C-alpha positions in Angstrom: 55.0 57.9 31.0 52.5 58.7 33.4 50.9 56.2 36.1 47.3 56.1 36.1 46.9 53.0 38.6 49.4 51.5 41.2 49.6 48.5 43.8 52.1 48.2 46.3 52.5 45.3 48.9 48.9 44.4 48.2 47.1 41.7 49.9 43.5 40.3 50.0 41.9 37.3 51.3 38.7 35.3 51.0 36.8 35.1 54.1 39.2 37.5 55.7 37.1 37.2 59.3 36.9 33.0 59.8 39.5 30.7 61.0 40.4 29.6 57.8 40.4 32.4 55.1 41.5 31.9 51.5 44.6 34.1 50.6 44.5 35.4 47.0 46.9 38.2 46.6 49.8 38.3 48.6 52.0 41.6 48.2 51.5 42.4 44.7 53.4 45.7 43.7 51.8 46.7 40.2 52.3 49.9 38.3 50.3 51.0 35.0 51.2 53.8 32.9 49.3 55.9 30.7 48.1 54.4 27.3 49.7 51.3 28.4 48.0 47.8 27.3 48.8 45.4 29.7 48.1 41.7 29.7 47.6 39.9 33.0 47.8 36.1 32.4 48.6 32.9 35.1 46.9 29.9 36.3 43.1 29.5 37.7 43.1 31.0 41.2 46.7 32.7 40.6 44.6 35.9 41.5 43.8 37.6 38.3 40.6 38.4 38.5 41.1 39.6 42.2 43.7 42.0 41.2 41.6 43.0 38.3 38.6 43.9 41.0 41.0 46.1 42.9 41.4 48.6 40.4 38.2 49.6 40.5 37.1 49.6 44.0 35.0 46.5 43.3 37.3 45.2 46.3 39.4 46.9 48.5 42.6 45.5 50.6 43.2 43.8 53.5 46.7 45.4 53.2 48.5 47.8 51.4 47.0 50.6 48.8 45.9 50.7 45.6 45.7 54.1 44.0 43.7 55.2 41.0 45.9 58.8 39.6 46.8 59.4 42.9 42.9 58.8 44.9 43.7 56.2 47.4 40.6 53.0 46.8 39.7 53.1 50.4 38.8 57.0 50.2 35.3 56.1 49.7 34.8 59.9 48.4 36.9 58.9 45.5 34.7 56.2 44.5 33.2 58.0 41.9 35.4 59.3 40.3 37.6 56.0 40.6 34.7 54.2 38.9 34.2 56.8 35.9 38.4 56.4 35.4 38.2 52.6 35.8 35.6 51.2 33.2 35.4 47.0 33.7 33.7 44.5 31.5 33.3 41.0 32.8 33.6 37.5 31.2 29.6 37.2 30.6 27.9 40.1 28.6 24.7 38.7 29.6 25.3 39.6 33.4 26.0 43.2 32.6 23.6 43.9 29.9 20.5 45.7 31.5 18.0 47.4 28.8 16.1 45.8 26.2 17.8 48.2 23.6 20.9 48.4 22.9 21.2 52.2 22.5 19.1 52.3 26.4 21.7 50.0 27.5 25.0 51.9 26.5 23.3 55.3 28.1 22.4 53.4 31.4 25.6 54.6 33.2 25.4 57.9 31.8 22.0 58.2 32.8 22.4 57.4 36.7 25.8 60.0 36.9 23.3 62.6 36.1 24.7 63.6 33.0 23.2 66.0 30.7 20.8 65.3 28.0 22.5 66.3 25.3 25.4 64.6 26.6 24.3 61.3 27.1 23.3 61.6 23.3 26.5 62.9 22.1 28.3 60.1 24.4 26.2 57.3 22.8 26.8 58.5 19.5 30.4 57.9 20.4 30.7 55.0 22.0 28.3 53.2 19.5 30.6 54.6 16.7 33.9 53.4 18.1 32.6 50.0 18.7 30.8 49.2 15.7 27.6 49.2 16.7 25.6 52.2 15.3 23.7 50.5 12.8 22.2 48.0 15.6 21.2 50.9 18.1 17.5 50.1 18.2 18.4 46.1 17.9 17.3 44.4 21.5 20.4 42.3 23.3 19.5 39.3 23.3 19.4 39.0 19.4 22.6 39.9 19.1 25.6 37.8 19.2 28.0 36.6 21.9 30.5 39.2 20.1 28.3 41.7 19.4 26.9 41.8 23.3 30.2 41.8 24.4 30.9 45.2 22.2 27.5 46.6 23.6 29.0 46.1 27.2 32.1 48.0 26.2 30.2 50.5 24.7 28.1 51.1 28.0 31.5 51.7 29.8 33.2 53.6 27.0 30.6 55.6 27.5 31.3 56.7 31.2 34.5 58.2 29.5 36.6 56.0 31.4 40.7 56.9 31.2 41.2 52.8 31.5 39.4 49.8 30.4 39.9 46.3 32.3 38.5 43.3 30.5 38.3 40.4 33.0 38.2 37.2 30.5 36.2 39.5 27.9 37.0 36.9 24.9 36.6 33.5 27.0 32.7 32.5 25.9 33.3 34.1 22.3 33.3 32.2 18.8 37.0 32.7 16.9 35.4 35.7 14.7 33.6 37.8 17.5 37.0 37.2 19.8 38.9 38.6 16.7 35.9 41.6 16.9 36.6 42.6 20.5 40.6 41.9 20.1 40.3 44.4 17.3 38.5 47.0 18.9 40.4 47.4 22.2 43.8 47.6 20.4 42.2 50.6 18.5 41.2 51.9 21.2 44.1 51.5 23.2 46.2 52.9 19.8 43.4 56.0 18.4 42.5 56.8 21.9 44.7 57.0 24.1 42.8 54.1 26.2 44.5 52.1 28.8 43.7 48.8 28.3 44.3 46.2 31.0 43.1 42.6 29.6 43.6 39.3 32.1 43.1 36.4 29.5 43.7 32.5 29.4 44.1 32.6 25.5 48.2 33.2 24.9 47.6 34.3 21.6 45.4 37.5 23.1 48.6 38.6 25.1 51.2 38.4 21.9 49.9 42.0 21.1 49.8 43.3 24.7 53.1 46.1 25.7 53.8 44.6 28.7 52.9 40.8 30.1 52.3 40.0 33.5 52.3 36.8 34.9 51.0 35.9 38.3 51.2 33.0 40.5 49.9 32.2 43.6 48.7 35.6 44.3 51.9 37.0 43.5 53.7 38.5 40.3 56.4 36.1 38.9 56.9 37.2 35.8 56.4 40.7 33.8 57.8 42.3 31.0 57.0 42.4 27.0 55.4 39.0 25.7 58.3 38.0 23.1 61.1 37.8 26.3 58.5 36.8 28.4 57.8 33.7 26.5 61.3 32.7 25.9 61.7 31.8 29.2 59.4 28.9 28.3 60.8 26.8 31.6 59.4 28.8 33.6 56.3 29.4 32.2 55.4 25.9 32.1 56.1 25.7 36.0 53.8 28.5 36.4 50.5 26.7 34.8 50.8 28.7 31.8 52.1 28.0 28.0 52.8 29.9 25.3 50.4 30.2 22.2 51.2 26.8 20.0 52.3 28.4 17.3 55.0 29.8 19.7 55.6 26.2 21.0 56.7 24.9 17.3 59.0 28.2 17.0 61.1 27.1 20.4 60.9 23.6 19.4 62.2 24.5 16.1 64.7 26.6 17.6 66.3 23.8 20.1 66.4 21.7 17.1 68.1 24.6 14.9 69.7 27.4 17.1 69.4 29.8 14.1 65.6 30.0 14.0 64.6 33.0 16.2 62.9 30.9 19.3 60.5 34.1 19.7 57.8 34.1 17.0 54.9 34.9 18.6 51.8 35.3 15.6 51.6 33.2 12.6 52.8 36.2 10.5 56.1 36.2 12.3 56.6 32.5 12.4 55.9 31.9 8.5 58.3 35.3 7.8 60.5 33.7 9.9 60.9 29.7 8.1 60.4 31.3 4.6 63.9 33.3 5.7 65.5 30.2 6.7 64.7 28.3 4.1 66.2 30.8 1.5 69.7 30.1 3.0 68.7 26.1 2.4 69.9 24.0 -0.5 66.2 23.6 -1.6 65.3 20.2 -3.6 61.8 19.7 -4.9 59.7 19.3 -1.8 58.8 15.5 -1.6 55.0 15.1 -0.2 54.1 14.3 3.2 51.4 12.2 4.3 48.8 13.8 6.9 47.4 10.9 8.2 44.1 11.4 9.8 43.5 10.3 13.8 42.4 7.1 14.0 38.8 7.0 14.1 37.4 4.0 15.8 34.5 1.9 14.8 31.6 3.1 16.5 28.6 1.3 18.0 24.9 1.8 17.7 23.9 5.9 17.5 23.9 6.5 21.3 22.0 9.7 19.8 19.8 10.4 16.7 18.5 13.6 15.3 16.4 13.7 12.2 15.0 16.8 10.9 14.6 18.9 14.2 13.5 22.4 14.2 13.1 24.5 17.4 11.8 27.3 18.0 12.5 30.4 20.6 9.9 32.7 21.4 7.4 30.9 18.5 4.3 32.6 18.0 5.4 36.1 18.8 6.6 39.2 16.8 10.4 37.8 17.8 9.9 34.5 16.6 13.2 32.7 15.9 14.0 29.6 14.3 17.2 28.1 16.0 17.1 24.6 14.6 16.4 24.2 11.0 15.4 20.8 9.8 19.3 19.6 11.2 20.0 15.9 11.3 23.0 14.0 12.8 24.2 10.6 14.6 26.3 10.5 18.0 27.9 6.5 17.7 27.8 5.0 21.3 31.4 5.5 22.5 32.4 8.1 19.9 33.8 11.8 20.9 32.0 13.8 18.6 32.7 17.6 19.0 30.5 20.6 17.7 31.1 23.6 16.5 29.7 26.6 15.5 30.0 30.8 15.6 28.0 31.9 18.5 24.2 32.0 17.7 24.5 28.9 15.3 22.3 26.5 17.3 24.8 24.7 19.1 23.9 25.1 22.4 20.4 24.7 21.5 21.4 21.2 19.9 22.7 19.5 22.5 20.3 21.2 25.2 17.9 18.0 23.3 20.0 15.7 23.3 19.2 14.9 27.9 15.7 16.1 27.2 16.2 20.3 28.3 14.4 21.2 25.0 12.1 19.1 23.3 11.9 19.0 19.4 9.3 21.5 17.8 9.6 19.1 14.5 11.2 16.4 14.2 12.9 14.0 15.9 15.1 12.7 19.0 16.0 9.8 19.9 18.6 9.2 22.9 19.8 5.7 24.0 17.0 4.3 22.3 14.0 6.8 23.9 11.8 8.9 22.1 12.6 12.4 23.8 9.2 13.6 22.6 6.9 10.8 23.6 5.5 11.7 26.7 5.8 7.9 28.5 9.7 8.0 28.2 10.8 8.6 31.5 12.9 11.7 31.2 14.5 11.6 35.1 16.2 8.7 34.2 17.4 9.3 30.9 18.9 12.5 32.4 20.7 10.6 35.3 22.4 8.6 31.8 22.8 11.7 30.1 25.0 14.4 32.4 25.3 17.6 30.9 27.4 20.5 31.6 26.7 23.7 30.8 28.7 26.8 29.9 28.2 28.7 32.6 29.2 27.1 35.5 28.1 28.8 38.3 24.7 28.1 37.0 25.5 24.6 38.3 26.1 24.8 41.5 24.0 25.3 44.8 25.4 24.0 47.6 27.2 26.1 50.7 30.6 23.5 49.9 32.0 21.7 47.1 31.9 18.3 48.2 28.2 18.6 49.0 27.4 20.4 46.0 28.9 17.0 44.3 27.1 14.6 45.9 24.1 16.0 45.2 23.2 14.1 42.2 24.7 10.5 44.2 22.5 11.3 47.3 19.1 11.9 45.2 20.0 8.6 43.6 19.0 6.9 46.6 22.8 5.5 46.8 24.2 4.8 50.4 26.7 7.3 52.1 30.1 4.9 51.3 28.6 4.7 47.7 28.1 8.2 47.7 31.7 8.6 48.9 33.7 7.1 46.7 31.9 8.6 43.7 32.9 12.0 44.9 36.1 11.3 45.4 36.6 9.2 41.9 34.6 12.6 40.5 37.4 15.0 42.4 39.6 12.8 41.0 38.7 12.9 37.6 38.7 16.3 37.0 41.8 17.0 39.2 40.9 18.1 42.6 42.6 17.1 45.8 39.2 15.6 47.7 40.9 16.2 51.1 41.7 19.6 50.0 38.4 21.0 48.5 35.5 18.4 49.6 35.2 21.5 52.1 36.1 24.4 50.7 33.0 27.0 50.1 31.8 27.4 46.7 31.7 31.1 46.1 35.3 31.2 47.1 36.5 29.4 44.6 38.0 31.2 40.9 36.3 31.0 38.0 38.5 27.5 36.5 37.5 25.4 39.7 33.9 25.9 40.1 34.1 24.9 36.2 36.2 21.8 37.5 33.2 21.1 40.7 30.5 21.4 38.1 32.0 18.6 36.0 33.0 16.4 38.8 28.9 17.2 40.2 28.2 15.2 36.7 30.4 12.7 36.7 29.8 11.3 40.1 26.6 10.2 38.4 28.8 8.0 35.9 26.8 8.6 32.8 27.0 7.0 29.7 27.3 9.9 27.6 28.5 13.0 28.5 27.7 16.4 27.2 29.9 19.5 27.7 29.2 22.9 26.2 32.0 24.9 26.4 33.5 22.8 29.2 37.0 24.8 29.2 36.4 28.0 29.3 38.2 30.1 31.3 40.6 27.2 32.0 44.2 28.1 31.9 46.5 26.5 29.4 47.5 23.8 32.2 44.0 23.3 33.0 42.3 22.9 29.7 45.1 20.1 28.7 45.2 18.2 32.6 41.1 18.5 32.3 40.8 17.1 28.7 43.6 14.7 29.4 41.0 13.5 32.4 37.7 13.5 30.4 39.7 11.3 27.6 41.1 8.9 30.4 36.9 8.7 31.9 36.1 8.2 28.0 38.3 5.4 27.8 38.2 3.5 31.2 34.1 4.0 31.1 33.3 3.9 27.5 31.7 6.8 27.7 30.4 8.7 25.3 31.3 12.4 24.6 29.7 15.4 23.1 32.1 18.3 23.1 31.1 22.0 22.1 33.9 24.0 22.1 35.2 27.0 20.1 38.6 25.5 20.6 40.0 24.1 17.3 43.2 23.1 18.7 41.4 21.3 21.4 38.4 20.1 19.1 41.4 18.5 16.4 43.5 17.0 19.1 40.9 15.6 21.0 37.2 14.3 18.7 36.7 11.2 16.0 34.2 13.4 14.6 33.4 16.8 14.1 30.1 18.9 13.2 29.7 22.3 12.3 26.5 24.3 12.6 25.7 27.3 11.1 22.3 28.9 11.2 20.4 26.5 12.9 21.8 23.4 10.0 25.0 20.7 9.2 26.8 22.8 7.3 30.4 20.1 7.3 30.6 16.7 9.1 33.3 14.7 9.1 36.7 13.5 10.7 38.6 15.9 11.8 41.3 15.7 8.9 38.7 16.2 6.6 36.8 19.1 8.2 39.7 20.8 8.6 41.2 20.4 5.3 38.1 23.1 4.3 39.9 26.6 5.2 38.0 28.2 2.6 34.5 27.0 4.5 35.4 27.1 7.6 36.4 30.8 7.8 33.3 31.5 5.6 31.1 30.5 8.7 33.0 31.9 11.1 35.6 29.7 12.4 39.7 28.7 11.3 42.0 26.2 11.7 44.4 25.8 14.2 47.3 27.7 14.3 49.3 25.4 13.7 47.5 23.9 11.0 47.1 27.7 9.4 50.6 28.0 9.4 51.4 24.9 7.7 49.0 26.0 5.3 50.5 28.9 4.4 54.2 27.7 4.1 53.0 24.5 2.0 51.3 27.7 -0.3 54.9 29.1 -0.7 56.0 25.9 -2.0 58.1 24.3 1.2 56.6 20.8 0.8 53.8 19.1 -0.5 50.4 17.5 1.8 47.5 15.6 0.8 45.7 17.4 3.7 45.7 19.3 6.9 48.7 18.9 9.0 46.7 18.7 13.0 49.6 18.0 15.3 52.4 19.9 16.7 54.7 17.0 16.5 54.3 16.4 13.0 54.5 19.8 11.9 58.2 19.8 13.3 58.9 16.4 11.6 57.7 18.0 8.4 59.7 21.1 8.7 62.9 19.5 10.3 62.7 17.6 7.1 61.7 21.1 4.7 64.6 22.6 6.3 67.3 19.8 6.3 
């Protein structure tokens, strides 16, 4: 294949003219071939997004060379051709949509290039057809789901007729169904239309279908090759802060137990096929029932949050009125960890914004720590100190020039002494895995997306709230970062007794961390119960656009094939390993 992108010894540093520049790329050499599907992974701060922004000259190298179809990105006379060749789709679709109607947004790029109207219509029609949005062409983008919005962004880029599509964490904020829609689309564009795809992601299950996997660390390429080969290097990947998908981890553990089992199963289908093939060589006895113990559920205290018949409307009283919450009732016990899940647009974020009175009920009642949030006499300022809230997009919460000042903002405004503020900032930064001395004087704008998320969380933890509400706290974090952050949060919960409310699309995270799960659909309560009970309702979860953790789904399929019996879902990796060892012994 001919190369379409070449990077040679590329170096780049943020704040490069200061006395203390922050190196992001350090001698990157990479060739991407025409029609290839390349996935780039790496720990937060490894340089992935910085590399992506060099591919269409959003950033220019301090040293080295980036060429697109032979054009150097430093040649400003070729900038239009370069950006027409390489289109970019970023993490947050709301930051990329500029028009009030879908088809107008898709037409925006070609119009600005001066394309004739007839050709613009042809390009818009084709892009909408490719992305499956033809029926939504007259819809307002703000009424679409997250997955649909991201497809609008992709359609807008496709209307420019690029040869390369770069997706920088384009699925990070999407629910499982939206993620599948976007992934199916980009694979189809690559397979059927020959568009070169460069995808940056933290979702390891997305990386397995690429032609080539590139692993970055410390601004350099540490590993690259076919995904099956790269994921075999489990120890090296862990050292680099990258973990194989859970199903690959389970396959590796089975291989360690019995070398005949292939170590490189990358998908649920691969894994199930390999286990069933191995089981046919065994002398089988009737399977014994396996207990699938539920996570021990602590006795919650008095309700910290009580929601009764809650209704909330957007654009109330207008032709665009939307009912976001429709008679929803639920409780969160003091000291509980409650996970809230649901498809994009289901009402999750609207619900949790009532927990610290950012939103007030239009109908119904919300009582938090004994206060009715609709009561005009309620001291909402005091309540918001007791109820910490971390939003989906960390950049919306960061405003100070330096990290230490941003984390210290809440405690300073609470009137605590300088010594107390410093201690709280140190404790909060330690809780999210940020070294105080190393990061307190770092510029917030120079942080990676994952680091900004940690700083935003630290700013809330510094107030040491009684209730902590987290809306997608680990989106944008690498796997090791996700695990570390959840460990810090759970430790904070154990030591401080804080009530945690966790909104997430990560089924593994919810299964492993929560005492109770609540599923929201169309503004109503759809499911509620312990993780074991909720994940036992597989068909209902799929109907809601959700799903099971990958290991749970694989074990469900093996149970259907009669490999073992179980009275419920298998949620834990080690339990799945023990069940399979017994079944295959």
